[in-house]
Structure formats: C-alpha cells, structure tokens
C-alpha positions in Angstrom: -1.5 50.4 25.3 -4.0 53.1 26.4 -7.0 52.4 28.5 -9.6 52.8 25.7 -7.8 50.5 23.2 -7.5 47.9 25.9 -11.3 47.6 26.0 -11.4 46.6 22.4 -8.8 43.9 22.1 -9.6 41.8 19.0 -6.8 39.4 18.9 -7.0 37.5 22.2 -7.2 33.9 20.9 -9.6 31.8 23.0 -11.6 28.6 22.4 -9.4 27.3 19.6 -7.9 23.8 19.6 -4.1 23.6 19.9 -2.2 22.3 16.9 -2.4 18.5 16.6 1.0 17.4 18.2 3.1 14.7 16.8 1.6 11.3 17.7 2.2 7.7 17.2 -0.1 6.6 14.4 0.3 2.9 15.2 0.0 3.0 19.0 -3.1 5.3 18.9 -4.9 3.1 16.3 -6.5 0.2 18.2 -8.7 -0.9 15.3 -5.6 -1.1 13.0 -3.6 -3.1 15.5 -6.5 -5.5 16.0 -6.9 -6.0 12.3 -3.3 -6.6 11.6 -3.2 -9.4 14.3 -6.6 -10.8 13.0 -5.4 -11.0 9.4 -2.0 -12.7 10.1 0.5 -9.8 10.1 1.0 -9.5 13.8 4.6 -10.9 13.6 5.6 -7.6 11.9 4.4 -5.5 14.8 8.0 -4.2 15.5 8.2 -2.7 12.0 4.8 -1.1 12.3 5.6 0.3 15.7 8.8 1.8 14.4 6.9 3.6 11.6 4.0 4.8 13.7 5.7 7.9 15.2 7.2 8.8 11.8 3.8 8.7 10.1 2.2 10.8 12.9 5.2 13.1 13.3 7.8 13.9 10.7 5.7 12.9 7.7 2.9 15.2 8.7 5.2 18.3 8.4 6.8 17.1 5.2 3.4 16.5 3.6 2.5 20.1 4.1 5.7 21.3 2.4 5.4 18.9 -0.5 1.9 20.2 -1.3 2.7 23.8 -0.9 5.3 23.6 -3.6 4.0 21.6 -6.6 6.3 19.7 -9.0 7.6 21.8 -12.0 8.2 20.5 -15.5 11.7 21.4 -16.9 11.9 20.3 -20.5 15.3 21.8 -21.3 18.5 22.5 -19.4 20.1 25.9 -19.6 22.0 25.1 -22.8 19.0 23.9 -24.7 19.4 20.2 -24.3 16.1 18.3 -24.0 16.1 16.7 -20.5 12.4 16.1 -19.8 12.7 16.3 -16.1 10.5 17.2 -13.1 11.7 19.1 -10.1 10.2 18.5 -6.7 10.3 20.2 -3.4 12.9 18.5 -1.2 10.1 17.4 1.1 8.7 15.1 -1.6 12.1 13.3 -1.8 12.3 13.1 2.0 8.8 11.5 2.1 9.8 8.9 -0.5 13.1 8.2 1.3 11.2 7.5 4.6 8.6 5.4 2.9 11.2 3.2 1.1 13.5 3.0 4.2 10.5 1.6 6.1 9.7 -0.9 3.4 6.3 0.5 2.3 6.8 -0.8 -1.3 9.1 -3.7 -0.5 8.1 -5.4 2.7 5.8 -8.0 1.1 8.5 -9.1 -1.3 11.4 -9.0 1.2 9.4 -11.3 3.5 7.5 -13.2 0.8 8.0 -16.6 2.4 6.0 -15.6 5.5 2.2 -15.7 5.6 0.8 -12.2 6.3 3.6 -10.3 4.6 1.1 -8.5 2.4 -1.1 -7.7 5.4 1.8 -6.1 7.2 2.8 -4.2 4.0 -0.8 -3.0 3.7 -0.6 -1.6 7.3 2.6 0.2 6.5 0.9 1.7 3.4 -2.1 2.7 5.5 0.2 4.6 8.0 2.2 6.2 5.2 -0.9 7.5 3.4 -2.4 9.3 6.4 -0.1 12.3 6.5 0.5 12.5 2.7 -1.0 10.7 -0.2 1.0 12.1 -3.2 3.8 9.6 -2.8 1.3 6.7 -2.9 1.5 6.7 -6.7 5.2 5.8 -7.1 5.3 3.7 -4.0 2.3 1.6 -5.0 3.4 1.1 -8.6 6.9 0.1 -7.3 5.3 -2.4 -5.0 2.9 -3.8 -7.6 5.4 -4.0 -10.4 7.1 -7.0 -8.8 4.0 -9.1 -9.3 4.3 -8.6 -13.1 8.1 -8.8 -13.3 8.7 -11.8 -11.1 7.1 -14.2 -13.6 9.7 -13.6 -16.2 12.8 -15.3 -14.9 16.4 -14.3 -14.6 16.0 -11.4 -17.0 13.9 -9.5 -14.4 15.8 -10.4 -11.3 18.3 -7.5 -11.4 15.4 -5.1 -11.7 13.6 -6.7 -8.8 16.6 -6.6 -6.6 16.8 -2.8 -7.0 13.0 -2.4 -6.7 12.9 -4.1 -3.3 15.9 -2.1 -2.1 15.4 0.0 1.1 17.4 2.8 -0.4 15.8 5.7 -2.3 18.1 7.0 -5.0 16.8 10.2 -6.6 19.8 10.7 -8.9 19.2 11.3 -12.5 20.9 8.2 -13.8 20.1 4.9 -15.6 18.3 2.5 -13.4 21.1 0.0 -13.4 23.6 2.6 -12.0 21.4 3.3 -9.0 21.1 1.6 -5.6 17.3 1.5 -5.7 14.6 1.9 -8.4 11.1 3.2 -8.5 8.5 2.1 -11.1 5.7 3.9 -12.8 3.0 3.0 -15.3 1.5 4.1 -18.6 -1.6 2.4 -19.9 -4.4 4.8 -20.9 -4.4 6.8 -24.1 -6.6 9.8 -25.2 -8.9 7.8 -27.4 -9.4 4.8 -25.0 -9.1 5.5 -21.3 -10.1 2.3 -19.5 -10.6 0.7 -22.9 -6.9 -0.1 -23.2 -7.5 -2.4 -26.2 -8.1 0.8 -28.1 -4.5 1.8 -27.6 -2.6 2.9 -30.7 1.0 3.1 -29.5 3.0 0.8 -31.7 5.9 -1.4 -30.7 8.4 -2.6 -33.3 11.2 -5.1 -32.6 14.6 -3.7 -33.0 16.9 -6.6 -32.2 17.0 -10.2 -31.0 14.2 -12.5 -30.2 12.7 -14.4 -27.2 11.5 -13.1 -23.8 12.6 -9.6 -23.0 13.6 -8.6 -26.6 13.9 -4.9 -27.3 11.2 -2.9 -29.1 10.9 0.8 -30.2 7.7 2.4 -29.1 6.0 5.2 -31.0 2.8 6.7 -29.6 1.5 8.5 -26.6 0.1 8.1 -23.1 -2.7 10.3 -21.7 -1.8 9.5 -18.1 1.8 8.6 -17.4 2.2 8.5 -13.7 5.2 9.6 -11.7 7.4 10.4 -14.8 10.7 10.5 -12.8 10.5 6.8 -12.0 13.4 4.7 -13.3 11.2 2.4 -15.4 7.6 2.1 -16.4 5.2 -0.8 -17.3 3.4 0.2 -20.5 1.0 -1.3 -23.0 1.6 -1.1 -26.8 0.5 -2.9 -29.9 3.0 -5.5 -31.2 2.5 -7.8 -34.1 0.5 -10.3 -32.1 -1.6 -7.6 -30.4 -1.6 -5.6 -27.2 1.6 -6.4 -25.2 3.3 -5.3 -22.0 6.7 -3.6 -21.9 9.3 -2.4 -19.4 10.3 1.1 -20.5 13.4 2.5 -18.8 13.7 6.2 -18.5 17.2 5.9 -19.8 17.9 3.8 -23.0 20.1 0.7 -22.7 23.1 2.6 -23.9 22.8 5.1 -21.0 21.4 7.9 -23.1 18.0 9.5 -22.3 15.3 7.4 -23.7 12.9 9.0 -26.3 10.2 9.7 -23.8 9.0 13.3 -24.4 6.9 14.8 -21.6 4.3 17.1 -23.0 2.9 18.6 -19.8 2.1 17.9 -16.2 -1.6 17.4 -15.4 -3.2 20.3 -13.5 -5.2 18.1 -11.1 -7.9 18.7 -8.5 -5.7 17.2 -5.8 -2.6 15.0 -5.5 -0.5 18.1 -5.8 2.8 16.8 -4.6 2.8 14.0 -7.2 3.6 14.6 -10.9 1.2 13.1 -13.4 2.1 13.7 -17.1 1.2 13.3 -20.7 3.9 11.9 -22.8 4.9 10.9 -26.4 7.1 8.0 -27.3 9.3 8.9 -30.2 11.1 5.5 -30.7 11.5 4.9 -27.0 13.2 1.6 -26.3 11.5 -1.0 -24.1 11.7 -4.7 -23.3 8.8 -7.1 -23.9 7.4 -8.5 -20.6 5.5 -11.7 -20.9 3.9 -13.2 -23.9 3.4 -11.0 -27.0 -0.2 -10.2 -27.4 -1.0 -11.0 -23.8 -0.3 -7.5 -22.4 -3.5 -7.1 -20.4 -3.1 -10.5 -18.7 0.5 -9.6 -17.9 -0.2 -6.3 -16.4 -3.3 -7.4 -14.5 -1.0 -8.9 -11.8 0.2 -5.4 -11.2 -3.2 -3.8 -11.5 -4.7 -6.1 -8.8 -2.2 -4.7 -6.3 -2.6 -1.1 -7.2 -6.3 -1.5 -6.8 -5.7 -2.9 -3.3 -3.7 0.2 -2.6 -6.5 2.4 -3.8 -8.7 0.9 -1.1 -5.9 1.2 1.5 -5.3 4.8 0.5 -8.9 5.9 0.8 -9.2 4.1 4.2 -6.1 6.0 5.3 -7.6 9.4 4.1 -10.7 8.6 6.2 -8.6 7.8 9.2 -6.7 11.0 9.0 -9.9 13.0 8.5 -11.3 11.3 11.6 -8.2 12.1 13.7 -8.5 15.8 12.7 -12.2 15.9 13.6 -11.7 14.1 16.9 -8.9 16.4 17.9 -10.9 19.5 17.1 -14.1 18.5 18.8 -12.3 17.5 22.0 -10.9 21.0 22.4 -13.5 23.3 20.8 -16.4 24.5 23.0 -19.9 25.6 22.0 -23.0 26.3 24.0 -21.3 25.6 27.3 -19.5 22.3 26.7 -17.0 20.7 24.4 -18.3 19.8 20.9 -17.5 16.1 21.6 -19.9 16.2 24.5 -22.9 17.3 22.4 -25.3 14.4 21.6 -25.6 15.0 17.9 -21.9 15.6 17.4 -21.2 12.3 19.3 -23.5 10.6 16.9 -21.6 11.9 13.9 -18.2 11.2 15.4 -19.1 7.6 16.4 -20.6 7.0 12.9 -17.4 8.2 11.3 -15.3 6.0 13.6 -17.5 3.0 12.7 -17.1 3.7 8.9 -13.4 4.2 9.3 -12.8 0.9 11.1 -15.1 -1.0 8.7 -13.2 0.4 5.7 -9.7 -0.3 7.1 -10.9 -3.8 8.2 -12.1 -4.6 4.7 -8.9 -3.3 3.1 -6.8 -5.6 5.3 -9.1 -8.6 4.6 -8.5 -8.0 0.9 -4.7 -7.8 1.7 -5.0 -11.2 3.4 -6.8 -12.6 0.4 -4.0 -11.3 -1.8 -1.4 -12.8 0.6 -3.2 -16.2 0.6 -3.1 -16.2 -3.2 0.6 -15.9 -3.2 0.8 -19.3 -1.3 -2.3 -21.1 -2.6 -3.6 -20.9 -6.2 -7.1 -21.9 -4.9 -7.3 -18.6 -3.0 -6.7 -16.4 -6.2 -10.4 -16.2 -7.3 -11.6 -14.8 -4.0 -8.7 -12.3 -4.0 -9.7 -11.1 -7.5 -13.3 -10.7 -6.5 -13.0 -8.9 -3.2 -10.2 -6.6 -4.5 -12.7 -5.1 -6.9 -15.5 -5.1 -4.3 -13.2 -3.4 -1.7 -11.9 -0.8 -4.0 -15.4 0.1 -5.1 -17.0 0.6 -1.7 -14.1 2.1 0.3 -13.2 4.6 -2.4 -16.8 5.6 -3.0 -17.3 6.3 0.7 -14.2 8.4 1.1 -15.3 11.8 -0.3 -18.6 12.1 1.7 -16.6 10.9 4.8 -14.1 13.7 4.5 -16.8 16.3 3.9 -18.5 15.2 7.1 -15.3 15.5 9.0 -14.9 19.0 7.6 -18.3 19.9 9.0 -17.1 18.8 12.4 -14.6 21.7 12.2 -17.1 24.1 10.6 -15.5 26.9 8.6 -12.1 26.0 10.0 -12.4 22.7 8.1 -12.7 24.7 4.8 -9.4 26.5 5.4 -6.2 25.0 3.9 -4.2 25.1 7.2 -6.7 22.5 8.7 -5.5 19.8 6.2 -9.1 18.9 5.5 -9.2 20.7 2.1 -6.2 18.7 1.0 -7.8 15.4 2.1 -11.1 16.4 0.3 -9.3 17.1 -3.0 -7.5 13.8 -2.6 -10.6 11.8 -1.8 -11.9 11.2 -5.3 -8.7 10.1 -6.8 -8.6 6.5 -5.7 -12.2 5.9 -7.0 -11.0 7.0 -10.5 -7.5 5.6 -10.6 -7.1 2.0 -11.7 -10.7 1.9 -12.9 -13.7 3.9 -11.9 -16.7 2.4 -10.0 -18.4 1.1 -13.2 -15.2 -0.7 -14.1 -14.9 -2.3 -10.7 -18.5 -3.5 -10.9 -18.1 -5.0 -14.4 -14.9 -6.7 -13.2 -17.0 -8.3 -10.3 -19.5 -9.6 -12.8 -16.8 -11.0 -15.1 -15.1 -12.7 -12.2 -18.4 -14.2 -11.0 -19.1 -15.5 -14.6 -15.6 -16.8 -15.4 -14.6 -18.2 -12.0 -17.5 -19.8 -10.2 -15.1 -20.6 -7.3 -15.0 -17.0 -6.5 -18.7 -16.8 -5.6 -18.4 -20.0 -3.6 -15.5 -18.6 -1.6 -17.3 -15.3 -1.1 -20.4 -17.0 0.2 -18.3 -19.1 2.5 -17.0 -15.9 4.1 -20.5 -14.7 4.7 -21.8 -18.1 5.8 -19.2 -18.6 8.5 -20.2 -15.3 10.1 -23.9 -15.4 9.4 -24.8 -17.4 12.5 -23.4 -14.5 14.6 -26.1 -12.1 13.6 -29.7 -12.3 12.3 -29.3 -9.3 10.1 -26.4 -10.9 8.3 -28.4 -14.1 7.8 -31.2 -12.0 6.2 -28.6 -10.1 4.0 -27.3 -13.5 2.9 -30.8 -14.4 1.6 -31.1 -11.0 -0.2 -27.8 -11.6 -1.9 -29.0 -15.0 -3.1 -31.8 -13.2 -4.9 -29.5 -10.7 -6.5 -27.1 -13.4 -7.7 -30.1 -15.1 -9.3 -30.9 -12.0 -11.4 -31.1 -12.9 -15.1 -27.8 -11.9 -17.0 -29.6 -9.3 -19.1 -30.5 -7.3 -16.0 -27.4 -7.9 -13.9 -25.2 -5.1 -15.4 -28.0 -2.6 -14.7 -28.1 -3.4 -11.0 -24.3 -4.2 -10.7 -23.7 -1.3 -8.3 -26.5 -2.5 -6.0 -25.0 -6.0 -6.1 -21.5 -5.0 -5.4 -22.5 -2.6 -2.6 -24.5 -5.2 -0.9 -21.7 -7.7 -1.2 -19.2 -5.2 0.2 -21.4 -4.3 3.2 -22.0 -8.0 3.9 -18.3 -8.8 3.8 -17.5 -5.9 6.1 -20.1 -7.2 8.5 -18.6 -10.7 8.4 -15.1 -9.4 9.0 -16.2 -7.3 12.0 -18.5 -10.0 13.5 -15.6 -12.4 13.5 -13.0 -10.1 15.1 -14.1 -6.7 16.2 -15.6 -5.8 19.6 -19.3 -6.2 20.0 -19.9 -2.5 20.1 -18.4 -2.2 16.6 -19.9 -5.2 14.9 -23.3 -5.0 16.4 -23.7 -1.3 15.5 -22.4 -1.9 12.0 -24.9 -4.6 11.4 -27.8 -2.6 12.8 -27.1 0.4 10.7 -25.6 -0.9 7.5 -27.2 -4.2 6.7 -30.4 -4.1 4.6 -30.6 -0.3 4.8 -30.7 2.4 2.3 -28.1 5.0 1.6 -27.8 7.2 4.7 -26.0 10.3 6.0 -23.4 10.0 8.7 -24.7 10.8 12.2 -27.8 8.7 12.0 -27.0 6.0 14.5 -29.9 4.9 16.7 -30.2 6.7 20.1 -29.0 3.6 22.1 -25.8 3.2 20.1 -22.5 2.9 22.1 -21.2 6.3 21.1 -18.6 6.6 23.8 -17.1 3.2 23.1 -16.8 3.8 19.4 -15.2 7.2 19.8 -12.8 6.2 22.5 -11.7 3.1 20.5 -11.0 5.2 17.4 -8.8 7.8 19.2 -7.9 7.2 22.8 -8.7 10.2 25.0 -5.2 9.9 26.6 -3.7 11.1 23.3 -4.9 14.7 23.8 
C-alpha cells in the first residue's frame, strides 16, 4: 500500500461491539430462575439448565438460517400428482427437533402428576422462543392439543402417546406410522375471523356412530397454521351445530387426505413458519367431544395457546433486551460506553424492569393453569388471568422491541442485528388466538359468568397489598372500575384489563422479586398513565436493575 493511500484508510473497524457469543440463556437469566422457583417449577431445574446453552447457542444460528430461507409451497410432484406439501430449510427441522427433544411441547404432560409441570414447560418455551419464534406455532399447538384430546378416552390415547413423544419425525407419512406427531389448528374462515360461529365448513357423517365417528368436511379455512403437521383440530358445522374435529393430514386408509392448500400467507413476520389457506374437499376427520359443542371443546386448547402467546411475547422482549445490553456495554459515544450514560441507563433499566414483569406474569399464569389441572376450584382464576396476561404482555411487546432498536441506533434497523426480525414478530402474539378486544371481552365474560374468578383475583391482590401503599390505592381504584354499570363496562374494558394486569404484576413482584424490582415497578406503573420507556425517576436503582437482567460477567 502506498503512503498516500495509507492516510485514507476507510475500513479500519473500531468502536463496534463484537458478535454476541453463544451464552447460557438459563444461567444468565436470574429473573427467570427466581420466577421458576417461586411458581413451583424448581424441581425441573436440571432440564432447564440443559436447555439454556442450546437456546443461547445452537438455536441462535439455526434461527438465522430458518428465516433467511422461507418455506415454499409445492402443490404437485414432478409427475403431476397433487401432493400439497411445504418445503422448509433444514434449519427449521433442526429447530423443531431440538425443541421436541428438550420437551418444549411435552414436558407438562410427561410429568402431569407433579405440581409445577406447566411452569417448567412454560420456562422451556420461554427459552426456546428467544432465539427463534417461528417454531412456536407448531410446538404450542402440539402442547395445547393434549388438553382437548385427553378428555375423550381410549380413542385419543394413541394420538396423545405420539404427541408427547420426544422424537421429531418429519417424514411425509400417516401420523400412525410415525414415531412422533405434531398438531396444528384451523378455526377461522374468511367471513368470520374471531366470530367462529359464522363458520360455514360442513361436516357430514360417513360411517358409524358415537364418539370419534368419521365425518367428511367440505369448506375452507382462512388461517390454517403449520400445514405440515400430522393432524389438526378444526371447527365445522355438524347437524347439531359447530363441532370440533381431529383432521389427519393422511386419510384413515393411508392416502393423502382431501386438504387442498391454496397458498401460503405472505406475512409481516414469522417467516420461518408456514401459515396457509386451505380448502377441504371431503377431507375425513373424527369428531372430538360432543357434537354441537365445538367451541367448548377447543377452548381447552385455546387457553394454553393463549398462555404461549404471553410466553412468546415475553421471550421476544427478553431477547431484545439481551441484544440492547450487549451492544451498549461495548459501543462508546462521547467518551464512555453507552451503558454508562445516565439517560441510556434509564432506558435499559426500564426495559429490564418491563421484561421481568412480563415474564413473571406469564409464569404466574402458567402456575394458575397448573393449579387448575389438579384443583377444579383454581380453573376460574386461570381462565381470567390467561386473558389478562395475554392482553398486557403482547400489547407491550412491539414498543419494547422498538425501544431496544433505538439503543442500537441505525444498527438496530439492519437485518443482521436480529432486531428487525424481532420487531416483525412482535405484533403476532397480540393478534393470534384473539386480538386485544377479544381478550378484554373474554375477561368481562369470565367476570360475569364465574364470580369466583373475581374473588380469586382480588385475593391475589389483597395478599400483596399490605406490602406497598400504591398497590393498596390501586386496589381501591379497581373496586370502582368493577362497580361500573354493565352498559359502560365494555367501553372501558381495556382500561379495566390493563389496570388488573399491572396490579397483578405488582402483586407477583412484591411477593417474590427483589425490592429494587418490586419497588420501582410499583412507583412507575401503578396509578400512572401510559408512558415511554426511559422515564424512571432519578433515584431509581438503575445499576441493580441492569446487572440483574444480564450479569456483567457474561460479556
């Protein structure tokens, strides 16, 4: 290089953070470890510890590859036979295999007799969703399907045995010829969306009678998730009304079932996962549950998929926080590291606080779900706070990720940073399994139909209220909202649900998180208006919040 050129070097890379190295997503997450122990899943720590390095290492790289190469719809084989298949990047199958091997969809059912099994499974899902979220769809539906199927006796047991297998079997074979099965779902139609009672797909009996009898389905589904699953829970109109069916991808005789993929959805995010539109042209399916009671039957599954929406959003927030903390600990500006600047510390501490509160609420919901498996008296609370948790955590996810992007500046808007992928993913969970309005209306319905749910909820708040005056004041405000006349309640439903959610988060943190976390949350969330991140008071414990979220020894 000549002397003149040497004076104008333009590619000396300085003041850039190193790539985030593989890390242990369990060991480095103190809030998660505390929450798992607090909610009764600590006995599964060995399983979580084994999965932590996988989630922070191998899955991170696989997630990049799976999203760079989107699924491709292949309607015909080379000879012109209709095959209705979807081809994925090998990374997608590798991610599914790791998730299933580590019991992300099956842990709760394989250890169903132990209290806290759903809490531990929620933590596994939380770890799995941080590096890559596209697999959440089939893994969640596979997990949740057991809740609907297990109520239907011996007929469903062979399916359940394959669903809770720890082997991922991607072969294009009938479900009963495989070592493990995955399950999808199809409920919404073009004319109805969330109003599933407007479904027009028709189910006609073709043989036999009694539970599990075979029907032929004719109609369509506007969103048919994970179409390469081995079976699907779907809704269709039978003689007695809307009913639930298990639709196998292969017909009982081993031929391809009459499920015709029309196209794959071109989605904002969730690129690694295939979502489709389908037509049923006489597709064969077994009736699940009582004819005409399809919504009631599938609600057992929907409750668990809604839980996973909350877990998934909390996981996205956690990964965005990790990316922001890693960057700001290495990048320098105006003479010191970004993390050392007072205003950046406020933003990072506020994000850390929000992340922990979201994860803590998700695991508290998981414990309520777990309690309901063992005690019917716990079911009303589980139904209520599942909708509350899904609403608030999913709503907070997108602005959270955007704030994390700002911590990186322009680098956070570039695909290689991972933040754009997280940002595209962030709105999904607030839409999937019922948007915000649907969750709020479900809260109102639960309060009206199950008075025990309100009693249990207020019990949660009352047990923690003596620990902080702001929570006591919030409890009084909630009393006023609950007293609102029915004609006005729907109009202010979002206000009510948000206040219930924040009060519940405060109660959970006050009863188990360090004082720095619980006190700051109460001071900045209770009784306040909507606020931007980075608005903590000047005397907030910024260092304690940041160090708890991501120990400095990691970097």
